[in-house]
C-alpha positions as CSV (number, residue, x, y, z in Angstrom):
1,M,131.3,78.9,187.8
2,G,129.6,81.3,185.1
3,Q,127.8,80.5,182.0
4,N,130.5,80.5,179.6
5,E,132.5,78.4,181.9
6,E,129.0,75.8,181.8
7,K,129.4,76.3,177.9
8,S,133.1,75.3,177.6
9,M,131.9,71.9,179.5
10,I,130.0,71.0,176.6
11,A,132.4,72.8,174.3
12,R,135.4,70.6,175.5
13,A,133.4,67.3,174.1
14,S,132.4,68.7,170.9
15,G,133.7,70.2,167.7
16,L,133.4,67.3,165.1
17,K,134.9,67.6,161.4
18,T,133.6,66.3,158.2
19,P,135.9,63.7,158.0
20,E,135.0,62.7,161.4
21,Y,131.2,62.6,160.6
22,V,132.4,60.5,157.6
23,C,134.3,58.0,159.3
24,Y,131.7,57.6,161.9
25,A,129.1,56.9,159.1
26,L,131.7,54.3,157.7
27,G,130.9,52.2,161.0
28,D,127.3,51.5,159.9
29,A,128.1,51.3,156.3
30,G,130.4,48.4,157.4
31,G,127.9,46.9,159.4
32,C,125.0,47.2,156.9
33,L,127.1,46.1,154.1
34,V,126.8,42.4,155.9
35,F,123.4,43.0,157.5
36,G,121.6,44.1,154.6
37,L,122.5,40.6,153.3
38,V,120.5,39.3,156.3
39,T,117.5,41.4,156.0
40,S,117.5,41.4,152.4
41,I,118.6,38.2,151.1
42,L,119.0,35.4,153.5
43,Q,115.1,34.4,154.0
44,T,115.0,34.2,150.4
45,Y,118.0,32.2,150.2
46,Y,116.8,29.8,153.0
47,T,113.7,29.1,151.2
48,D,114.8,29.0,147.6
49,V,118.1,27.6,147.7
50,L,118.6,25.5,150.8
51,I,114.9,24.7,150.9
52,L,114.4,25.3,154.4
53,S,111.0,25.4,155.8
54,P,109.3,28.8,156.4
55,F,108.5,27.2,160.1
56,F,111.6,26.2,160.8
57,I,113.3,29.7,159.8
58,M,110.5,31.7,161.9
59,V,111.5,29.3,164.9
60,M,115.2,29.5,164.6
61,F,115.0,33.4,164.3
62,V,112.7,33.5,167.4
63,L,114.9,31.1,169.8
64,T,118.3,33.5,168.5
65,R,116.3,36.6,169.9
66,V,116.0,34.6,173.1
67,W,119.7,34.1,173.2
68,D,119.9,37.7,172.4
69,A,117.9,38.5,175.5
70,V,121.2,37.6,177.3
71,N,123.9,38.1,174.9
72,D,122.9,41.6,174.5
73,P,122.9,43.0,178.1
74,I,126.3,41.0,178.7
75,M,127.9,42.6,175.7
76,G,126.7,46.3,177.3
77,R,127.9,45.2,180.1
78,I,131.2,44.5,178.8
79,C,131.5,47.9,177.0
80,D,130.7,49.3,180.8
81,T,132.9,47.4,182.7
82,A,136.4,46.7,180.7
83,R,139.3,48.4,181.1
84,V,139.6,51.2,178.7
85,S,142.4,50.5,175.9
86,K,144.9,52.8,174.8
87,H,142.3,52.8,171.7
88,G,139.1,53.9,173.6
89,R,136.6,52.0,174.8
90,Y,134.1,51.8,172.1
91,R,135.8,52.4,168.9
92,V,138.6,49.3,169.5
93,W,135.6,47.2,168.7
94,F,135.6,48.2,165.1
95,I,139.0,46.3,164.6
96,R,138.0,43.3,167.0
97,V,135.2,42.4,165.3
98,A,136.2,43.6,161.4
99,I,137.5,40.1,160.2
100,P,135.2,37.9,162.3
101,L,132.0,39.5,160.8
102,A,133.3,39.1,157.2
103,V,134.1,35.6,157.6
104,A,131.2,34.8,159.4
105,S,129.0,36.4,156.6
106,V,130.3,34.6,154.0
107,L,129.9,31.6,155.9
108,L,125.9,32.2,156.2
109,F,125.7,31.9,152.4
110,C,128.0,28.5,151.8
111,K,126.2,25.8,150.2
112,F,127.7,22.4,150.7
113,K,127.0,19.2,148.9
114,G,123.7,18.0,149.8
115,F,122.1,21.1,151.0
116,G,119.1,22.1,149.3
117,T,117.4,18.1,148.9
118,P,114.0,18.0,149.6
119,G,113.2,15.4,152.3
120,D,117.0,15.0,153.2
121,N,118.0,18.3,154.1
122,L,119.0,17.7,158.0
123,P,122.4,19.0,157.3
124,A,121.5,22.3,156.0
125,Y,118.7,22.8,158.7
126,I,121.8,22.4,161.4
127,Y,124.3,24.4,159.3
128,A,122.2,27.5,158.9
129,T,121.2,26.9,162.6
130,V,124.9,27.6,164.1
131,T,126.0,29.8,161.2
132,Y,123.1,32.0,161.8
133,V,123.7,31.9,165.6
134,V,127.6,32.7,165.7
135,W,126.5,35.6,163.0
136,G,124.6,37.5,165.2
137,M,126.8,37.1,168.3
138,I,129.5,38.5,166.3
139,Y,127.3,41.5,164.8
140,T,126.4,42.0,168.4
141,M,129.8,42.9,169.3
142,L,130.1,45.3,166.9
143,Q,126.5,47.3,167.1
144,I,126.1,47.6,171.1
145,P,130.1,49.7,171.0
146,Y,129.1,51.5,167.5
147,G,125.9,52.8,169.2
148,S,127.3,53.8,172.5
149,L,130.4,55.5,170.6
150,A,127.8,58.4,169.5
151,T,127.9,59.3,173.7
152,V,131.3,59.7,173.9
153,I,132.3,61.3,170.3
154,T,130.3,64.6,171.4
155,Q,128.2,66.0,174.0
156,D,126.9,68.9,172.0
157,V,122.7,68.3,170.7
158,K,123.1,69.4,167.4
159,E,126.4,67.6,166.5
160,R,124.6,64.3,167.5
161,S,121.6,65.0,165.4
162,K,124.3,65.5,162.3
163,L,125.8,62.5,163.6
164,S,122.4,60.6,163.3
165,V,122.0,61.9,159.9
166,F,125.5,60.7,158.9
167,R,125.1,57.1,160.3
168,A,121.5,57.0,158.5
169,V,123.2,57.9,155.2
170,G,126.0,55.5,156.2
171,S,123.5,52.8,156.6
172,A,122.0,53.4,153.2
173,L,125.1,53.5,151.2
174,G,126.1,50.0,153.1
175,S,122.6,48.7,151.9
176,M,123.2,49.7,148.1
177,P,125.3,47.1,147.1
178,V,122.6,44.4,148.5
179,M,120.0,45.9,145.8
180,V,122.7,45.8,143.1
181,L,123.3,42.1,144.3
182,S,119.6,41.2,144.5
183,M,119.2,42.8,140.8
184,L,121.8,40.2,139.6
185,C,121.3,37.2,141.7
186,F,117.4,36.8,141.5
187,A,116.5,36.6,137.7
188,T,113.9,35.0,135.7
189,D,114.8,32.1,133.5
190,K,114.0,33.1,129.8
191,A,113.2,29.5,128.8
192,T,110.7,28.7,131.6
193,G,109.7,32.0,132.6
194,K,110.2,31.3,136.4
195,S,112.2,33.1,139.0
196,I,115.6,31.7,139.7
197,V,118.6,32.3,142.0
198,K,122.0,32.5,140.6
199,Y,124.0,31.2,143.3
200,D,127.6,31.6,142.1
201,V,126.5,35.4,141.5
202,L,125.2,35.3,144.8
203,L,128.2,33.9,146.5
204,T,130.6,36.1,144.7
205,G,129.0,39.2,145.7
206,V,128.9,38.1,149.3
207,I,132.4,37.6,149.3
208,V,132.7,41.1,147.6
209,M,130.5,42.9,150.1
210,A,132.2,41.2,153.3
211,V,135.6,42.4,152.4
212,L,134.1,45.9,151.7
213,S,132.6,45.7,155.4
214,M,136.2,45.1,156.7
215,V,137.4,47.8,154.9
216,A,134.6,50.2,156.2
217,L,135.2,49.3,160.0
218,F,139.1,50.1,159.6
219,F,138.5,53.7,158.2
220,A,135.7,54.0,160.9
221,F,138.2,53.1,163.6
222,I,141.2,55.2,162.1
223,G,138.8,58.4,161.7
224,T,136.8,58.7,164.9
225,K,137.9,59.9,168.6
226,E,136.3,59.3,171.5
227,R,136.5,63.3,173.6
228,V,134.3,61.9,176.4
229,K,136.8,60.1,178.7
230,T,135.1,57.6,181.3
231,E,136.3,55.3,183.9
232,P,135.2,51.6,184.4
233,K,132.4,50.6,186.2
234,K,132.9,48.6,189.2
235,H,131.7,45.1,189.3
236,E,129.2,45.4,191.7
237,K,126.6,42.6,192.5
238,G,123.2,43.5,191.0
239,A,124.8,46.4,189.2
240,A,123.5,45.1,186.0
241,K,120.0,44.6,187.2
242,K,120.1,48.0,188.8
243,A,121.2,49.9,185.2
244,L,118.6,48.0,183.5
245,A,115.7,48.7,185.9
246,L,116.7,52.6,185.4
247,I,116.6,52.3,181.7
248,F,113.4,50.5,181.6
249,K,111.7,53.0,183.9
250,N,112.7,56.0,181.9
251,K,109.8,56.7,179.6
252,A,111.6,58.3,176.8
253,M,114.0,55.2,176.4
254,L,111.6,52.5,176.5
255,S,109.4,54.5,173.9
256,I,112.0,54.8,171.6
257,S,113.1,51.5,172.0
258,V,110.0,50.2,171.0
259,V,109.4,52.5,167.9
260,A,113.1,51.5,166.8
261,M,111.8,47.9,167.3
262,L,108.6,48.5,165.0
263,L,110.4,50.5,162.5
264,L,113.3,47.3,162.0
265,A,110.4,45.0,162.0
266,G,108.5,46.9,159.2
267,Q,111.6,47.5,157.1
268,M,113.0,43.9,157.8
269,F,109.3,42.8,156.7
270,T,109.2,44.8,153.4
271,Q,113.1,44.1,152.4
272,S,112.5,40.2,152.7
273,Y,108.8,39.8,151.5
274,Y,108.7,42.2,149.0
275,V,111.2,40.0,147.1
276,Y,108.9,37.3,146.9
277,L,106.2,39.8,146.2
278,I,107.9,41.2,142.9
279,R,109.2,37.9,141.7
280,Y,105.6,36.1,141.7
281,Y,102.7,38.8,142.3
282,F,104.1,41.3,139.8
283,G,106.3,38.6,138.0
284,K,109.1,40.7,137.6
285,G,113.0,40.2,138.2
286,G,115.9,42.2,137.7
287,I,116.0,45.9,138.6
288,F,112.1,45.6,139.7
289,V,113.3,43.3,142.7
290,S,115.5,45.9,144.5
291,L,113.4,48.8,143.1
292,P,111.1,49.2,146.3
293,T,114.2,49.7,148.3
294,I,115.8,52.0,146.3
295,L,112.7,54.2,146.2
296,T,112.5,54.1,150.0
297,Y,116.1,55.4,149.9
298,I,116.1,58.1,147.5
299,P,114.4,60.4,149.8
300,M,117.1,60.0,152.5
301,A,119.5,62.0,149.7
302,I,117.2,64.7,149.9
303,L,115.8,64.9,153.6
304,M,119.5,64.6,154.9
305,L,120.2,68.0,153.8
306,F,117.1,69.8,155.5
307,T,116.3,67.2,158.3
308,P,119.1,68.8,160.8
309,K,117.4,72.2,160.4
310,L,113.8,71.0,160.9
311,A,114.7,69.2,163.7
312,R,116.1,71.8,165.2
313,R,113.1,74.2,164.2
314,F,110.1,72.1,164.8
315,G,111.6,69.4,166.9
316,K,112.6,65.5,166.5
317,K,109.6,64.4,167.7
318,E,107.3,66.6,165.9
319,I,109.1,65.9,162.3
320,T,108.9,62.5,162.9
321,S,105.5,61.7,164.1
322,V,104.4,63.2,161.0
323,G,106.7,61.4,158.9
324,M,105.5,57.9,160.1
325,V,101.6,59.3,159.6
326,V,102.7,59.5,156.0
327,A,104.6,56.4,155.6
328,A,101.6,54.7,157.2
329,A,98.9,56.1,154.9
330,A,101.2,55.5,151.7
331,N,101.2,51.8,152.5
332,L,97.6,51.6,153.3
333,L,97.1,53.3,150.0
334,M,99.1,50.4,148.6
335,F,96.4,47.8,149.5
336,F,93.7,49.4,147.2
337,L,96.2,48.4,144.1
338,K,95.0,45.0,144.7
339,F,91.7,45.8,142.6
340,L,94.1,46.5,139.6
341,E,95.7,44.1,137.7
342,P,99.4,43.4,138.6
343,S,100.7,45.3,135.4
344,A,98.7,48.3,136.1
345,A,99.7,48.2,139.6
346,I,103.2,48.1,139.7
347,M,103.8,51.4,138.9
348,P,101.6,53.2,141.4
349,F,102.8,50.6,143.8
350,M,106.3,52.1,143.1
351,A,105.1,55.5,143.6
352,L,103.6,54.8,146.7
353,C,107.0,53.3,147.9
354,L,108.7,56.9,147.3
355,I,106.1,58.5,149.0
356,S,106.3,55.7,151.9
357,G,110.2,56.5,152.0
358,F,109.6,60.2,152.0
359,G,107.7,59.7,155.6
360,L,109.9,56.8,156.6
361,N,113.1,58.8,156.3
362,F,112.6,61.7,158.7
363,F,112.4,59.1,161.6
364,V,115.3,57.2,160.1
365,L,117.6,60.0,160.2
366,Q,117.0,61.1,163.5
367,L,116.6,57.6,165.6
368,W,119.8,57.8,167.1
369,A,119.9,61.5,168.1
370,M,116.7,60.5,169.6
371,A,118.1,57.6,171.2
372,G,120.9,59.8,172.4
373,D,118.8,62.2,174.4
374,A,117.2,59.8,175.9
375,I,120.3,58.2,177.2
376,D,121.2,61.8,178.5
377,E,117.8,61.9,180.3
378,I,118.8,58.8,182.0
379,E,122.2,60.1,183.1
380,V,121.0,63.5,184.2
381,S,117.8,62.2,185.9
382,T,119.5,58.8,187.8
383,G,123.3,60.4,187.9
384,S,124.1,56.8,186.0
385,R,126.3,56.3,183.4
386,D,125.6,52.8,181.3
387,N,126.0,53.7,177.9
388,G,126.6,50.5,176.8
389,T,123.8,48.6,178.8
390,A,121.5,51.7,177.3
391,Y,122.2,51.0,173.9
392,A,122.5,47.3,174.6
393,F,118.6,48.0,175.9
394,L,117.5,49.6,172.7
395,N,119.6,47.0,170.3
396,F,117.5,44.2,172.1
397,F,114.4,46.0,171.2
398,R,115.4,46.6,167.8
399,K,116.4,42.4,167.6
400,L,112.6,41.5,168.8
401,G,111.9,43.9,165.5
402,Q,113.6,41.1,163.9
403,V,111.7,38.5,165.4
404,I,108.4,40.3,164.7
405,S,109.4,40.4,160.9
406,A,110.6,36.7,160.9
407,I,107.5,35.7,162.0
408,A,105.7,38.0,159.8
409,V,107.4,36.9,156.7
410,N,107.6,33.4,157.5
411,A,103.5,33.2,158.5
412,A,102.6,34.6,155.6
413,L,104.4,32.3,153.3
414,L,103.0,29.2,155.4
415,A,99.8,30.9,155.0
416,M,99.8,30.7,151.2
417,G,101.6,27.5,151.0
418,Y,105.2,28.3,149.8
419,Y,106.8,25.6,151.5
420,D,104.6,23.1,149.7
421,T,105.3,24.7,146.7
422,A,109.2,25.4,147.5
423,S,109.8,21.5,148.6
424,T,108.6,20.3,145.2
425,L,111.1,23.0,143.2
426,D,108.0,24.4,141.5
427,F,107.6,27.6,142.3
428,T,104.0,28.3,140.9
429,F,101.2,29.9,142.8
430,K,97.3,30.2,142.7
431,A,95.6,33.3,142.1
432,S,94.1,33.2,145.8
433,Q,97.7,32.6,147.1
434,L,99.1,35.6,145.3
435,D,96.3,38.1,146.4
436,L,97.1,36.9,149.8
437,M,100.5,37.5,149.5
438,Y,99.7,41.1,148.2
439,V,97.5,41.8,151.1
440,L,99.8,40.8,153.6
441,A,102.4,42.6,151.9
442,T,100.5,45.8,152.1
443,L,98.6,45.6,155.6
444,I,101.5,44.6,157.9
445,P,103.7,47.5,157.2
446,A,100.9,49.8,157.1
447,A,100.0,48.8,160.7
448,M,103.5,49.0,162.0
449,F,103.9,52.2,160.8
450,G,100.6,53.8,162.1
451,L,101.6,52.5,165.6
452,M,105.0,54.0,165.5
453,A,103.4,57.3,164.4
454,L,101.2,57.0,167.6
455,F,103.8,56.3,169.8
456,L,105.9,59.1,168.8
457,F,102.7,61.4,169.0
458,V,101.4,60.1,172.7
459,W,104.2,58.3,174.2
460,Y,107.7,59.7,173.6
461,P,108.0,62.6,175.9
462,L,111.2,64.7,174.6
463,S,109.3,67.6,172.6
464,K,111.4,70.2,171.4
465,E,111.1,72.2,174.6
466,K,111.8,69.2,176.4
467,V,114.9,68.8,174.7
468,A,116.2,72.2,175.4
469,E,115.6,71.7,179.0
470,L,117.3,68.5,179.1
471,Q,120.7,70.3,177.3
472,N,120.5,72.9,179.9
473,A,120.3,70.2,182.8
474,K,122.8,68.4,181.3
475,E,125.0,71.4,181.1
476,E,124.4,71.8,184.8
477,F,125.1,68.0,185.7
478,L,128.6,68.1,184.1
479,Q,129.4,71.3,186.0
480,A,128.6,69.6,189.3
481,E,130.1,66.4,188.2
482,A,133.4,68.2,187.7
483,K,133.7,70.0,190.9
């Protein structure tokens, strides 16, 4: 066939309009409305309201991720092998999951009589474990189909880059209500000057966000379309193992999965640990609790306008690598503010959060496009079309990032004796404990973001030139497949 006919193969599975980009973004907005509760508030809720041991929280998070080692691939294979419904292969999961996810999210934050009683808190430990495991399984049922959806919405690399930007924006919009809720529920008692959690405000906010999550997911279902028609994979013995082996051998997929893991680890660590840092080290409540996260997201509003063009001109790998160097450097500079008094350091700290956000968001805005490129390379190089399994692979690494974050946050709390203080309900800390809190809050994300920059520069193979070659190879692959 001629070149025009080859291009028509890509064109048949492209042509997105603005409403579909917006509805696709609502899929991540709906997920992040409740996921943000887990990344930003749940840790503090467990330690300060339910009075759970940081060691227990760390072990629970780690063991839950071990279960995900089984759960995620199962969901990936379900997506790849199930019969295609009249609503499509992936988007149908929006309506299947919307209500169960909302209910599970509210249950996470329900406090019953006897919970949070130091020394007699076993029911709270059991309840927290069961509700967190159930919530995680339901969330997986949303995230793996949603991630795979991008591969069947369009085949065009430019449209996928734009989709990645809209997904990141949807994620940010979904996370913003969590910031507002943090300002409202984490406060300082005017009489005692101590930090408190307003539980009634917290639970009301969680219910509102759960309802908004359902609405967003329903609109995401209504407004998206699967243009690439796929047939279910046959149930062959060892097929899942074979598919995972092909994915694991792919350098692009493995490297972007590891970098995505470190991204989520760094984001979750700062979002969870900064709540403690702002409340106890800087002695602030209200808007200051959410200000680091707000300043991290503000650059997204600017960069979303330019990142797709910069990616086309310089390459996704190239701009994200430089961005992560900036983020790592900003977090390293935060460390040296420890030599100032907290009252003098807080505004320079916030300024560096903003600079870190500019660097970080280059990668955040292009992560999903880079993952799509890696999945394309697997398909073109091996002929294997296991999109759900590939995304399950990426999603599992992202959950490993949650493990790293959980270990880092709770190990840091244990190191500074946080549980000994929490168990007496007297949140007062020594100067040495607060100094350690600050050191860990700055050096841990600096190390994570520095590793991301290194891996993008050295390990991730899909440079601008390689992506252009991949797009041409993909057109040839699709034409040969159509014969």
